[in-house]
N, C-alpha and C positions, 0 to 999 in steps of 0.2 A: 803628585800624590794619588790622588783619585785618576787621572789619565793613565796612570801604571796598573792600576786595580781592574780599570776598565780593558786595558788592553790584556790582560790577565783572564779576563773574563772572555773577551772576545778569542784568546787563542785557544782558552777551554773550549767553549761551544763547537769552533771550528774542528779541534781534535775530535767531539763527540760527533759533529755530523760525518766528520770523516771515518768514524769507525763505521757508522749506521749506514753510509754508501759503500763502505766495505763489506760490511754484511748483508747490504741488498744486493750487490754485484756478485759474490758468492751464492747467494740464493737464488740469485737469476741462473747463474753459472751451473748450479746443481741441477735447476729445473731443466735448463737449454740441455745437459748431457742426458739428463733422465728421458726427455722429450726424442731426444736422436737416438737414443738406445731403443727406445719402443718404434721409433719409427723405422728402424732398421730391422726390430723385431717382423713389424708387419710388411716390411719389404720383403725379408726373407719367404714368411707365411706366403706372400701373394706371389711372389716366383716361384715357389714350389706347388702353388694352385693353379699357378699359370702353366708349367711344364706338366702336371697332372691333365687339365685341360684339354693341353695340345696331344698329348699323346692318346686322349680318350675321342678326340676329334679325328686323329691319322685312324684308328680303329673303326669310328664311325664312317668314314668314307671309304674305309678299305670294303667294311660289311656292306656300305650302298652300293660300290662297284662290284662287288659279288652277286648283290641283289640285282643290279641294272645287266649284268651279263646273264643270271639265272633267267630274267624276263627273255632277253634276247633269245636264249634257248628254248624256252615255254613258246615263244613265237615261231620258231622253227619247227617247234615238236607240234605245234598246232597245224602247220603247213606240211607234215609229213604226207598226209595221205594225198594233198595235190602234188607234193613234189613226185609221190609214189607213181600217181596217175600220168605226170608229165614223163616220167623216165622209163614208165612200161610201154608206151605205145611205139616210140622208136625202135627201142631194145626188141618189143616183137618183130617190128619190119625188117630189122638187120637182120634178124634169125631167119626169118623165113626167104629173104632174096639170098641169105648166104646157101641156104637149101636148095634153091632152084639152081644156082650156079655150080654145085655138086652134082645137079641132075642133067644138066644140059654141058653141048658141047659146042654149040652156037657161040661164035665170037660176038655177035652183036647182041644178044641176050646176054650173054656173061658184060660186056661193056656197059649195059643198061642196067643189069641189077648191081653192078660195080658201084655205077654212077649213085644210085639209089640209096645205096648201104653208106657212101660217104654223106649225102644230104641228111642221112638219118642219123649217122654220127655226129655231123653239126649239130644238128636239133640239139642230140643230148649234150654234146659239149657246153651249149649256150645254156642248156638249163641247168648244169652243174656249176658252171661260172657262174650265173645269178645266185643261185643257192651260197656258192663260197662266197661273195661278194658282199650278199645281204647279212653274213655273220660275223662280217670283220667289225673289228673293235677299235677302229683307227679315228683320226680327228678327220675333219670335213677336208673334201678332196675335191678340188673347187673346178666346176668343168661345164660346157654348153650342155644343157638340156632341155627338153622339151616335156612340159607336165602333161600333154596328152599321152606320149609314149610312157612314160612313167604310169598313168593310169592305165594304158593297155595292159605293161607287163604285171601289172598289180592286179588285175582283175582276171589274168591267165592264170595264176597263182590261187587267186580266193575261190573263183567261181565252184570248183570242186569242193574245195574245204566247208564251203557255205552250203553244200548239199546235208552236212548233217545237222543243221538248225531247221526244223521243219517249215514249211510254209514262208520262208524269206528270199521275196525276189528282188534280184540287183537289175537296177537301171543304170545307166550311164547315160550323160550329155555333155558332148566335150565342146566346147566355142572353137569357130574355125581361125585361123590365122592368128594364134596367139604367140607373143614375143618369146624369146629363145631366153631360158634363166640363166642365171653364174650359181650355181648351187652342187652342192654332193649328191646326186641321184638318189643312192643309197638310203643316205640319213631320209630325203623326201619318202622315197619306198616304205621305210621300215615305219615312219611316223602315219603312211594311209594303212598301212596294212594293221596297227595298231587301233586306230581309228573306227574301221572295218568291222573287226573282230570285237571293240566294244559295241557297235553299233547291232550287231547281230544277238551279241548277250543280251542287251536291252530289251528284246523284243521275243520272251521267253514261248510268245503263244503265236509266232510268225510277226509279220509285217513287210515294210519295204524298205529298202535301203538305194537311195540317190545320190551319186557320184557326179558332180558338176564342175566343170573348168570354167573359167572365164579372165574376164581383167577390171579390176576395182584400183581406180586410179594409177598408181604407179606399181601396183602388185598383182601378179598372176596368182589366184586362188585356185585350192581345189577343195569342194565343200562337201561333207558328207553328211545327210538327213537321214533321220531312223524316224520311225512311228512305234517305237518302245515308250518304255515305263519314263520318262527323263529324268530330270536332277532337281532333287528337293530344294528349295530356295536356300535354306539354311548352307547347303553344301557346296552351293555357287562357287564361292571364294576359295576352296580348299581343294577343287578337283584336282589342281595340278601340282599339290604338294605330295614331295615323296615320302610313299609308304600309307599314304590315304585311299581307303578303297570304302565301297558300300557294299563288296560282294561278301558272300561267305566265307570263314577260315578255310583255308587250303585252296581256294579259288582264283586267289590272286596278290600278287605283294605289293600293289598299290604304287607300282612304279609306271605302268603304262604309259598314263597322260604326263607324269613328271615326266619320262625320259622324252616323250614326244616333244615337250616344250623346249627341252634343251636341245635337242636335235635341229628343231627348225630355228631358234635363236644362235646356235652357231654357224646358219646360214642366212645370217641376217633377218630372220621373217618372224612371225609372229602364228600364234594360233589365237581363234576367236572362238565363243559358245555361245549360242543360244538356247535356252532348255525350259520347258515349262513342267512340272510334275504331272504325270501322265498323256501329254501330250507330244512326246519326242523329244529329239536334241538333233541340233546342228550344230557341225564344228567346221571351222573354215581354217584351211593352211593358206598363209598368205606370204610371198616371198617377191621380195624389190625385183624388177627386171632392168633397173639400173643401179644395180648393186657394185659399182666399179669398184 
């Protein structure tokens, strides 16, 4: 009798325990469903936010590319005086020789003047080709180049342009026998132009710009040293950031050094800088000459 009562009690306890477990399981199921629903809502919200950020990032990239193009066009605009000077001389020569041909019947002189016209036309074509190449917006076009030749071409463009900066003296020191590098010469040239422009702008009261070429370990370098205002210590870590500039509003996009960095890194190189406020700056372009 007692065993029967104990068995009944045990069954009842088990039934209660089973009901409790079912209730607990049901509660856990509802809680899990609520959590899943909440996670789905969070996922949907994050997905929407991600798409918004993606669209915003694409817009920012588009704006940055437009500003980089504007910076390049600005560089071309800054060089307009130099370009006009380089184009003017051969045009004057061509015009002069053409008039001489019209006035003479001497075949020797006609032949001589024709050769001179052809030579000056070649000079003109060379200047315009370099100008068009300088303005192109393509990725690196790797070829064998000489940094000394890049410096010569750049100085040819820049000398006349720099006359608008008062009391700015340009000095060039080229190392002999430098190895040929594999790089996009126009990327290097554009970076050098930007560095020279920055150096001139950093010397409102005049000063000296020194361009030096040489070899450092496995790198060929071009350094641009100025005697200008220098860079503040707190700005040193930011000078290569896109849109960062210490110039007055409307005087720069803040993309010049950022663009230089991108162009040089695209050619497996790097840019180094040393500067102290009030004591000028030295920027160095380094390109490996064993960059297979």
